[in-house]
C-alpha positions in Angstrom: 0.0 0.0 0.0 1.1 3.6 -0.6 0.1 6.7 1.2 0.9 10.1 -0.3 0.6 13.5 1.4 0.0 17.0 -0.2 3.8 17.5 -0.6 4.1 14.3 -2.7 5.9 12.4 0.0 5.0 8.7 0.2 5.2 5.9 2.6 4.8 2.2 1.8 3.3 -0.6 3.8 2.6 -4.3 3.2 -1.0 -5.4 3.4 -1.8 -9.0 4.2 -5.4 -10.0 3.4 -6.7 -13.3 4.7 -9.8 -14.6 3.1 -11.9 -16.5 5.7 -14.0 -19.4 4.6 -17.7 -18.9 5.1 -19.7 -21.8 6.6 -21.7 -22.3 3.4 -21.3 -26.0 2.6 -23.5 -28.7 4.0 -21.8 -31.9 5.2 -22.0 -34.9 2.9 -21.9 -38.6 3.7 -19.4 -40.6 1.7 -22.0 -43.3 1.1 -25.7 -42.7 0.7 -26.5 -46.1 2.3 -24.8 -47.9 5.1 -26.0 -51.5 5.7 -24.9 -54.4 8.0 -26.2 -57.6 9.5 -26.2 -58.2 13.3 -26.2 -61.6 15.0 -28.9 -62.0 17.6 -26.3 -62.7 20.3 -24.3 -59.5 19.6 -23.4 -57.8 22.8 -24.6 -54.4 23.8 -22.0 -51.7 22.9 -20.5 -53.8 20.1 -19.4 -51.6 17.2 -21.2 -52.5 14.0 -19.8 -50.2 11.3 -18.5 -46.7 10.8 -20.2 -43.8 8.9 -18.1 -41.0 7.4 -19.1 -37.6 6.2 -17.0 -34.5 5.1 -17.6 -30.8 5.2 -15.7 -28.7 2.7 -15.8 -25.6 5.0 -12.4 -25.0 6.5 -12.1 -26.1 10.1 -15.7 -27.4 10.2 -16.2 -30.7 12.2 -19.2 -32.8 11.5 -21.3 -34.2 14.3 -23.2 -37.5 14.0 -26.5 -38.2 15.7 -29.2 -40.9 15.4 -32.5 -39.4 14.4 -35.6 -41.2 15.9 -37.6 -42.7 13.1 -41.0 -43.1 14.7 -40.6 -46.8 15.5 -38.2 -48.8 17.7 -35.3 -49.3 15.3 -33.4 -46.2 16.1 -33.5 -47.0 19.8 -31.2 -50.0 19.3 -28.3 -48.1 17.9 -26.1 -45.2 18.8 -23.4 -43.3 16.9 -20.3 -41.7 18.4 -20.8 -37.9 17.7 -17.3 -37.3 16.4 -15.9 -40.7 15.2 -19.1 -42.0 13.4 -18.8 -45.4 15.0 -22.3 -47.0 15.0 -22.8 -49.5 17.8 -25.6 -51.4 19.6 -27.3 -49.5 22.4 -29.1 -52.6 23.6 -29.6 -56.3 22.7 -31.4 -57.3 19.6 -32.0 -60.8 20.8 -35.4 -62.3 20.0 -36.6 -59.5 17.8 -37.0 -59.2 14.0 -35.2 -56.0 13.2 -33.6 -54.5 10.1 -31.3 -51.6 11.0 
């Protein structure tokens, strides 16, 4: 940058302009469908699979949650909010369930 006074004298300075990323991108799952099979005797807390999503915004971290679906299926699983590890919340023994 240059600044000039009425007498024509000038001074110079360096300007550093950092462009900050705007939080304008929605996160995206890497896969549109995640599917697995669970044995009836699988223990509570057992990890089943991992979901993965990305957000193109700089420094933005995604957070995973299970959304209740109106029936009991969502009550059987949980997801780690940062790691995306899906695990059993409670036993699926003696039920007919597709997760």
